[in-house]
N, C-alpha and C positions, 0 to 999 in steps of 0.2 A: 493772404486773406482777401485782398482787393479782387483777385481773380475769382475767388469763390463767390464773393458778393455780386460780381457781374453776372452770374448765372441767373439771378432773379432781379435784374436791374430795376424793373418797374415797381418793385415792392419794397425795396430795401429801406428807403426813407420816403414816407408819405405823410408829410406834415400838413395838417389842416390849417388853413389860413384863418386869421382873426385873432383877437386879443383873448388869451386864455390864461388861467392862473398857473397851469403846470403843463409840462409835456410828459405824456405817459408812453412808455415803450412796451411793445409786445414782441416777443421773440418767436420766430418760426424756424423749426429745424425739420427739413425734409430731405429725402434721398432724391437728388436731382441729376445724378450721374451714376453709371454702373450698368448692371444687367437691364435690358429693356423692360422686362416685366416690373422690376422695382421702380424704375424711372416713371413708368406709366402710372403707378400708384402715386408717387410723389408729386409729379407734375399735375395730375388731375385733382388731387386734394388741394394743392396750392392754387390752382385756377379758381376753385370755389372760394378760397380765402381771399384771393385778389378781387373777385367780384363783390364779395361782402364788404371789403374795405373801401372799394370805390364807391359803393352805394352809401356807406356811412359818411364818407367825406362830402358827398353831395347832399346830405340831409341836414346841413347846418347844425352840426352837433355842438355840444358845449365843451367837449374835451379836445385837447390838442394831442393827437396820437401819432406816434412814429413806429413803423414796423421794421424790424431787423430780421432778415432772412439769411439762414446759413444752410449750406449743402453738406449733409453728413456722409454722403456716399454710401449709405447703408452699412457703415462701419461703426460698431459699438464703441470702440475706443475713441474714434473721432467725435462721435455724438456726445460722449461724456465731456470731452474737452470743450466742445462748442456750448454745451449747456452751462458748464462752469463759467465760460466767458460771458454768456448772457446774464447770469446771475451776478457775478462779481464785477465785471467791467461795464457791460451795457446797462445793468441795473434795471432789468425789465420787470414789469408788474405781473406778467403772465407769460406762459410759453405754450406753443401749440406744436405737436409733432409726435411721432414720426412714422415711417413705413415699417421698419424692421422691429419686430417685437423684442429681439435681443438687445437692441439699442435702448428701447424704452425701459426694459427691465434694468439696464445698467444705469440710466440716468434719473429715473423716477425717484429713487431715494434721495438724490441730491436736491431735487425740487421740494420734496417733503421736508427734508432737514432745514432747507433755507426758508421755508414758508412762502414759496412762490407757486401759485396755482399752475398746474400742468393740465392742458386739455389734450389728451392722447388722440392721435388719428394720423393715418388710417390703420395702425397696428391692430390685430384682432385677437391675440392670445387671450384665452378666457379669463384668467385670474389676475390680470394686471391691476385692476382697481380694487379688487377684494382684498389684496394683500395689505392695503393701506386703510381700508374703510373703518377699521377699529381704532385707528389712531385719531385722537380727538384734538383738533379737527384734522380730517384728511384733506390734503391739497391736490389729490390726484383724481382727475375726471377723465371721461372719454366720450367722444362723439364719433363713433365708428361702428362697424359690425363687430360682433363677438363670436368667436369661433364656435362655441357650444350652441349658441342660438342658431347659427347657420346649419350646423351638423344636425341638430334636432329637426329643423324644418325639412331638410333633405331626406333624412332617414324615415321620418313619419310617412312621407310620400312614397319612398322607395319600398319599404316593407309591405305597403298596402298594394302596390301595383306589380312588383317583380318577385319572382321565385328565386332567382340566382343572381346575387349581387357580388361584384368584384371591385377591387381598388388598385389603382396604379398611383404610386406616390413618389415624391422626390426623397432622397436620402438626407436632405438638409434638415436643420432643426425644425423648420415649419412642417415639412413632410412627416417627420416622426411624431410631432405633436398632433397633426391631423390624423395620423394612423391610430394613435391612442384614443382620440376623441371618437373616431368612427367605430373602432372595435368595442369600446365601452358602450357606445350608443346602441350598437347592434345587440350586444349581450343583454342590455336593459330591455330590449324588445323581443328577447327570446330567439334571436337569430345569430348566425355567424356568417362571415364573408366566405364565399365559395372559392375565391382566389385572391391572393395579395401579391403584388409585384412592385419592386422598388427599382429606381434608376437614379444615378447621380445627376445633379443639375447640368453637368457638362456633356451628358451623353448625346450622341448624334443620331441614333437609330433606336426606336422603341419596338421594332418588330418582334423580338423575343418575348417581351412583356405582353404585347397584344396577342401573340400566339397562345400564351398560357391562358389568357382570358377566354379565347375562342375554344381551346381544347377543354376547358372546364365547363363549357356551356353557359357562361355568364351572359345574361341578357340586359344587365345594367352595369356599366362601368363608372365608378366614382373616380374622378380625375383630380389629383392634388399634386401636380407637377408644374415646374417653372416653364416648361415648353410643351403645352398641350398640343400644339400643331404636329409634333412628332408622333403623338399617339394617334391622332386622326389620320395622318399619312399611313401609319402602319395598318390601321383598320382598312383603309382603301386598298392597300397592297394585298391584304389577305381576303378581300371581299367579305369582310366581317362588319355587320351593321347593328351593333348593340345600341341601346339607349345610353345616353351619357348625362352625367350630372356632376356638379362641382360646387365649390364655394363661389363667392362673388367674382373671383378672378376671370371666370368665363364670360362675364358680361361686358368686357371692354371692347370697343370698336377695333382695337389692335388685334384681339382674338379673331375677329371676322377677317381682318386683313391677312393674317398669317395662316388661318385654317381654311378660309373660303366660305362664302355665304351658303352654298349648297351643303357643304359638309357639316357646318355648325347648326343648320336648321334643326329645331327640335331639342337642342341642348338646353338643359335645365340648370338653374343656379339660384342661390339665395339672393334676395333683394330686400331693400327697405325704401325704394323709390319707385313709385308707380307712375309710369309715363302717361297713363290714361287719366290721371288726376289733373284737373285744370291748373292747380298751382304748380304741379310738376311740369306741365306743358309750358307754362309761362316762364319758369326757370330755365327749362331746356332751350327755349327760344332766345332768352337773354344770353345764355352761354354761347350759343351758336353765333349770335351777332357779335359777341365780344371776342371770341377766340377762333372762330371759323373751323378749319379742318384740324386744328390743334386740340379741339375739344373732342375727347374720345370716350369718356367714361362717366356717364351721367350720375350713377349712384355714388361714386367716390367723390366727384366734384360737389354733389349736393350735400354730402356729409361734411366736406370741408367748408362749404358755405354756411351750413347751420352751426358748425363748431365755432367759426370765426364770429358769426353774429351773436352767439351766446356770450363769447368773451367780450366783444365790443359793447354789447348792452350792459354787461356787468361793470365794465370800466366806466361807461357813461353814467351809470347810477352811483358808483362808489368812488370814483376817482382812481388815483394811482397807487394807493396803499395796498400791497398784495393781500394782506389778511382781509381787508374789506372787499376786495375783488372776489376772493374765495367765498366769502359769505354771500355776496350778491349772486354768484353763480348758483350756489345751493338754494337760494331763495327765488330763483327765476320762476316767473309765473306768466301766464297768458302769452307764451312764446308761440309764434306762428311759423312753424317749420315747413320746409319744402319736402323733407323726408317724413317718415312716420314717427319722428321724435314728438313726444307728447308736449302739451302746453306747460306742464310743470315737470320737467325731466328729472330733476335731481332732488335728493333728500339726504338727511344725515346718514342714512343707511344704504343709499344707492347712488353711485356716481356714474352710472351708465346712461347716456342720453336715449338709448333704445331699450325697449322692453322686449322680452322674447316674443310676445305676440305681434310685435311690429315687423318681424322678419317673415317674409312670404317667399314663394317661389316664382321666379321669372322664367321665361322660355324665349328662345330666338324664333321669331316668326317674321319672315319677309325682310330680314335685315334689321329688325328692331326687337328689343327686349320688352315683352309685355307680360302681364300677370298670367300665371298658369291657372287655367280653370280647374276647379276641384273635380 
């Protein structure tokens, strides 16, 4: 375990100096090793958490807080074990995490049963919080994108502008979930996908799938695969130039690095962080100063930042008793987010920090993701 803790050395223990009545522990579980796309999510969300905690320490707070960070390797069994350790051994007052929706689904019941607030992020599976919202009280919150919100934003735009829409997706659980969301969303809009192609996460060539899109006359391809660069390479090989759209995964700087600035130009994706907003620009500048080239994904980092600030502010007001932290989270008001999280994000009937209206479309323009004009 010492080796695992070393992966997040700067965050594992961050004790605020000064005389305080108690030390409060907050547990963080993120995927910090494994497939690059998974690590990109985990590291970026963790960067936002790290900046929020650093700022909290510098604000002369009244609470003595320690953070414990574990790497779940995007493995549900491992994540369950780590959450059990956070609850039973580390005795944390709240938990934040993780990337893999399957992991969250596996350990969220443990947090609910133990009465320890869980702030989910950056997992996006639609019904994670709603499964618990009728339990009074629910300890399960989220500060991340929601798959259905993203799908609705993309499809509202897609059916308005394109006659023939296709989809290439991974055969993983995420890809199959996304396929169901997209097909249901298209049906609700009176449309069907012109072509659907799947590929395993480990595939090395997507030319057959791209060729099916081209032969079907698809003019917009929805991309829900772990390796989008393979799809773009296949498009170039076939001299096929459809419009492209995806969930927020297409907005990482890593996507530009592996796909290419020219190829990704015009790619559309769901967003909840408007870089043109002054507060977003300020946050972006702070992240670049703090992490340099390691800062790759503004929207994911921003949601991690807001998630951690929500938890820290709740602990600051309530102390370390988990039930009181839960209540403080639900009662949060006048919150100033860097994302489109509202000032009063939670209620007894809603534990999502983002509303559907907060999700908009971004587009790659000149190496930067900006808001897509209507």
